[in-house]
C-alpha positions in Angstrom: 107.7 140.1 150.9 106.1 143.5 149.9 106.9 145.0 153.4 110.6 144.3 152.8 110.7 146.1 149.7 108.9 149.1 151.2 111.2 149.1 154.2 114.3 149.0 152.2 112.9 151.8 150.0 112.5 154.0 152.5 116.2 152.9 154.4 117.6 153.8 151.0 116.1 157.7 150.6 117.3 158.2 154.0 121.0 157.5 153.4 120.5 159.1 149.7 119.3 162.3 151.9 121.9 161.9 154.2 124.9 161.7 152.1 123.3 164.8 150.0 123.6 166.8 153.4 127.0 166.1 154.1 127.9 166.8 150.3 126.1 170.0 151.0 128.1 171.0 154.0 131.3 170.0 152.9 131.0 172.2 149.5 129.5 175.2 151.0 132.8 175.7 152.9 134.7 178.7 151.7 138.2 180.0 152.7 138.9 183.3 151.0 142.5 183.0 150.0 145.2 185.6 151.5 146.5 188.6 149.2 150.4 188.8 149.4 152.2 191.5 148.7 155.0 192.0 145.7 158.0 192.0 148.7 157.1 189.0 150.7 156.5 187.1 147.3 160.4 188.7 146.2 161.6 188.0 150.2 160.0 184.3 149.9 161.6 183.7 146.7 164.8 185.2 148.1 165.0 182.8 150.9 164.0 179.6 148.9 166.6 180.4 146.9 169.6 180.6 149.8 168.4 177.5 150.9 168.7 175.9 147.8 172.2 177.2 147.0 173.0 176.2 150.3 171.9 172.6 150.3 173.9 172.4 146.3 176.9 173.5 147.8 177.1 171.2 150.5 176.1 168.2 148.7 178.8 169.5 146.5 181.4 169.7 149.6 180.5 166.1 150.3 180.6 164.5 146.9 184.1 166.3 147.3 185.3 164.8 150.7 184.0 160.9 149.1 186.0 161.4 145.9 189.2 162.5 148.1 188.6 159.7 150.1 188.0 157.3 147.1 191.7 158.6 145.8 193.0 158.1 149.3 192.6 154.7 149.8 192.5 153.2 146.3 195.2 155.7 144.8 195.9 155.4 140.9 199.3 153.2 139.4 
């Protein structure tokens, strides 16, 4: 019985040490962020704005076509 307890303690100590090594390996990785210039940021924001505006106008056009189709199939009295 005493041998079993000592063996379990040894296994637990080895597992704990292995977990600690994994934690150290995962936290020791450091990535340096790439700094962007102001002109890159401005051009990226204009690109995102342009894509968004095109998407909004496409949605509005599809919505307009849906309204026209409903008006054609269900005319007012």
